[in-house]
C-alpha positions in Angstrom: 0.8 185.5 93.4 -2.3 186.9 91.6 -4.9 184.3 90.8 -7.2 184.8 87.8 -10.6 183.1 87.7 -12.5 182.9 84.4 -15.5 181.0 83.2 -15.5 180.0 79.5 -18.8 178.7 78.2 -19.7 177.4 81.7 -16.3 175.8 82.4 -14.3 177.5 85.2 -10.6 178.2 84.8 -8.2 179.0 87.7 -4.9 180.5 86.5 -1.9 181.6 88.6 1.1 180.5 86.5 2.8 182.7 83.9 2.7 179.7 81.5 -1.1 179.5 81.5 -1.4 183.3 81.3 0.6 183.2 78.1 -1.6 180.4 76.8 -4.8 182.4 77.4 -3.1 185.5 75.9 -2.5 183.5 72.8 -6.1 182.3 72.8 -7.3 185.9 72.9 -5.1 187.0 70.1 -6.1 184.2 67.7 -9.8 184.2 68.8 -10.7 187.0 66.3 -8.7 185.7 63.4 -10.5 183.5 60.9 -8.1 180.5 61.2 -8.3 176.9 62.4 -6.6 176.3 65.7 -4.8 173.1 66.9 -4.5 172.8 70.6 -1.9 170.3 71.8 -1.0 169.0 75.2 -1.2 166.0 77.5 -4.5 164.5 78.6 -6.2 166.5 81.3 -4.0 169.6 80.9 -6.9 171.9 80.0 -7.1 171.9 76.2 -10.9 172.2 76.2 -10.8 175.3 78.4 -8.6 176.9 75.9 -10.9 175.9 73.0 -13.9 177.3 74.9 -12.0 180.5 75.6 -11.2 180.9 71.9 -14.9 180.7 71.0 -16.1 183.0 73.8 -13.6 185.7 72.8 -14.2 185.3 69.1 -16.6 187.2 66.8 -18.6 184.0 66.7 -19.3 184.1 70.4 -23.0 184.5 70.0 -23.2 181.7 67.5 -23.3 177.9 68.3 -20.5 176.1 70.1 -20.5 172.3 69.3 -18.0 169.8 70.5 -17.3 166.1 69.9 -14.8 163.6 71.0 -13.4 162.0 67.9 -12.2 158.9 69.7 -15.5 158.1 71.4 -17.5 156.6 68.5 -17.0 154.0 65.8 -16.5 155.1 62.2 -20.1 154.9 61.0 -21.6 156.6 64.0 -18.9 159.3 63.8 -19.7 160.0 60.2 -23.4 160.2 61.1 -22.7 162.6 64.0 -20.5 164.9 62.0 -22.4 165.0 58.7 -25.9 163.9 59.6 -28.1 161.3 57.8 -31.4 161.0 56.1 -34.3 158.7 57.1 -33.4 155.1 56.2 -29.7 155.8 55.5 -28.8 152.8 57.7 -30.5 150.3 60.1 -32.0 152.3 62.9 -32.1 155.6 61.1 -35.9 156.2 61.6 -35.8 159.9 60.9 -33.5 162.5 59.4 -30.8 164.0 61.6 -28.7 167.2 61.1 -25.0 166.6 61.6 -22.8 168.6 64.0 -21.4 170.6 61.1 -24.9 171.9 60.3 -25.6 172.5 64.0 -22.4 174.5 64.3 -23.1 176.6 61.2 -21.7 180.2 61.7 -20.2 179.1 65.0 -17.4 176.8 66.2 -16.9 173.1 66.0 -14.5 171.6 68.6 -12.9 168.3 67.5 -11.4 166.8 70.6 -8.9 163.9 70.2 -8.7 164.6 66.5 -5.8 162.3 66.1 -8.2 159.3 66.6 -10.0 159.9 63.3 -9.7 157.0 60.9 -8.2 157.6 57.4 -11.6 157.7 55.6 -13.0 160.3 58.0 -9.8 162.3 57.6 -10.5 162.6 53.9 -14.1 163.7 54.4 -13.1 166.2 57.0 -10.4 167.7 54.8 -12.8 168.2 51.9 -15.3 170.1 54.1 -12.5 172.2 55.6 -11.6 173.1 52.0 -15.1 174.4 51.5 -16.4 171.5 49.4 -20.2 170.9 49.9 -21.1 167.4 51.3 -24.0 165.0 51.5 -25.7 163.7 54.6 -25.5 159.9 54.8 -28.1 158.7 52.4 -28.8 162.2 51.2 -29.1 163.6 47.7 -28.8 167.3 48.4 -25.5 168.9 49.2 -24.9 170.9 52.3 -22.6 173.9 52.7 -21.5 175.2 56.1 -19.6 178.1 57.5 -17.8 176.6 60.6 -14.7 177.5 62.5 -12.7 174.5 63.5 -10.8 174.2 66.8 -9.1 170.8 67.2 -7.2 169.3 70.1 -4.9 166.3 70.5 -2.7 164.7 73.0 -0.8 162.9 70.2 2.3 164.0 68.3 0.5 164.6 65.0 3.7 165.4 63.1 5.0 161.9 64.1 1.7 160.4 63.1 2.0 162.1 59.7 5.6 160.7 59.3 4.2 157.2 60.3 1.4 157.4 57.8 -1.3 157.4 60.4 -2.5 161.0 59.8 -2.8 162.9 56.6 -0.2 165.6 56.1 -2.7 167.9 54.2 -5.3 167.6 57.0 -2.6 168.3 59.6 -1.6 171.5 57.9 -5.2 172.5 57.4 -5.9 172.1 61.1 -2.6 173.6 62.2 -3.0 177.1 60.9 -2.3 178.3 64.4 -1.1 176.1 67.2 -1.4 176.6 71.0 0.5 174.2 73.2 -0.9 173.8 76.7 1.9 172.9 79.2 1.4 170.0 81.6 0.6 170.7 85.3 4.2 169.8 86.3 5.4 172.8 84.3 2.8 175.1 85.9 3.6 174.5 89.6 2.1 177.8 90.6 -1.3 176.5 89.4 -1.3 173.4 91.6 -2.4 174.9 95.0 -5.0 177.3 93.6 -6.5 174.5 91.6 -6.4 172.2 94.6 -8.1 174.8 96.7 -10.8 175.4 94.1 -11.6 171.6 94.0 -11.5 171.6 97.8 -14.1 174.4 98.0 -16.5 172.3 95.9 -16.6 169.7 98.7 -15.7 171.5 101.9 -16.3 175.2 102.6 -14.1 175.1 105.8 -11.5 172.6 104.6 -7.8 173.7 104.2 -4.5 172.0 103.4 -1.7 171.6 105.9 1.7 173.0 104.9 3.1 169.5 104.5 0.1 168.5 102.2 0.7 171.6 100.0 4.4 170.6 99.8 3.5 167.1 98.7 1.0 168.4 96.1 3.6 170.6 94.5 6.3 168.0 94.5 4.2 165.3 92.8 4.5 165.3 88.9 0.8 164.8 88.1 1.0 162.6 85.0 -2.8 162.8 84.9 -2.7 166.5 85.1 -5.7 168.5 86.3 -8.1 165.5 86.3 -5.7 163.6 88.5 -5.4 166.5 90.9 -9.1 166.9 91.2 -9.5 163.2 92.0 -6.7 163.4 94.6 -8.4 166.3 96.4 -11.8 164.5 96.4 -10.1 161.4 97.9 -8.3 163.5 100.5 -11.6 165.2 101.6 -13.2 161.8 102.1 -10.1 160.5 104.0 -9.7 163.5 106.3 -11.0 163.3 109.8 -11.0 167.1 110.3 -11.2 170.2 108.2 -7.4 170.2 107.9 -6.2 168.0 105.2 -2.8 166.5 106.1 -0.2 164.8 104.0 -1.5 161.4 105.2 -4.9 162.1 103.8 -3.5 162.4 100.3 -3.6 159.3 98.0 -0.6 157.1 98.7 1.0 157.5 95.3 1.0 161.3 95.8 2.4 161.5 99.3 5.1 158.9 98.7 6.4 160.3 95.5 10.0 161.6 95.6 10.5 165.3 95.1 10.4 166.6 91.6 13.8 166.0 89.9 15.4 168.8 87.9 14.5 168.6 84.3 11.2 166.9 84.9 9.7 169.1 82.2 11.9 167.4 79.7 10.4 163.9 80.2 9.4 162.3 77.0 5.6 162.4 76.4 5.4 158.6 76.0 6.8 158.0 79.5 4.4 160.5 81.0 1.5 158.9 79.2 2.5 155.4 80.4 2.7 156.7 84.0 -0.7 158.3 83.8 -2.4 155.3 82.3 -0.9 152.7 84.6 -1.6 155.0 87.5 -5.2 155.3 86.5 -5.5 151.6 86.2 -4.0 151.1 89.6 -6.5 153.6 91.1 -9.5 151.8 89.4 -8.3 148.3 90.2 -7.5 147.6 86.5 -11.0 148.6 85.1 -10.4 149.8 81.6 -13.5 152.0 81.1 -13.2 153.7 84.5 -9.6 154.4 83.9 -10.3 155.8 80.5 -13.0 158.1 82.0 -10.6 159.2 84.7 -8.0 160.1 82.1 -10.5 161.7 79.7 -9.6 159.4 76.8 -11.6 156.7 74.9 -11.4 153.1 76.0 -10.1 152.3 72.5 -7.2 154.7 73.0 -6.3 153.2 76.4 -6.4 149.6 75.1 -4.2 150.6 72.1 -1.6 152.2 74.5 -1.6 149.2 76.8 -0.8 146.9 73.8 2.1 149.1 73.0 3.4 149.1 76.6 3.2 145.3 76.9 5.1 145.0 73.7 7.8 147.2 75.0 8.1 145.7 78.5 6.9 142.3 79.3 7.0 143.1 83.0 4.3 145.8 82.8 1.1 144.8 84.7 -1.3 143.0 82.4 -4.5 144.7 83.4 -7.4 142.9 82.1 -10.5 144.1 83.9 -13.0 145.5 81.4 
């Protein structure tokens, strides 16, 4: 099994599976085309690596790369971050500030968790993507930018469009080309190379016992690569020798039953629930730490929990903030 190692804008990628090779091949093909790209996939599956690869392999590779998590800021701050503001535009705006669109001019702007944008911001984003000049907050002079958009989401945006939560026109504008990143459970060949990469970051002489490798490949990894990284770190700390045995792995990994046939067909909602509740269990119910572990905003985590509690009254009512 040949293992490919890449570094995209400073972010390492370890690839052994055919599935991820196809993803990177797609990224290379679309990189030089002047189209917006929508990257879909579960939380922690590697969407940002693909986005960075697209920029690095594009004709804009020498131009700015700018990224923002669309679920990390409230509406007013998000608008200021994207479009900039003039001095005195709002309380605390003591000086003018260029927005991320201006900073990314001639380069690439990566919109992570784009499905979290509120409706008003969706309208403003659509107008800019259609080439309409815009004002900074409090500004009187219009700004025009040349920016390539790469967006990512762990949501089903087509369903969000059908439910009225996401604009159809914006979805189609972002979805000029789509790349789907498969979850780690569908890329079993990547699990051990990734685990060994994370192990080398903490132990030069460490290695996995055969039983530990078996357990790692049988677990379904609802939290994907982030969960694998944390499991390896925990195992390094727990191990009493350079060999990491199955008993050194986190309990939820070593006790999980073998992967059932058809695991790849699990519904996304069930996988997300498992990942979120698992992260809350690991962090003793702390919402912010669980959100950081999963790579999502605390607002997203809280919204998902409300949904789960409504569906099943027996779900743990985690309340640590």
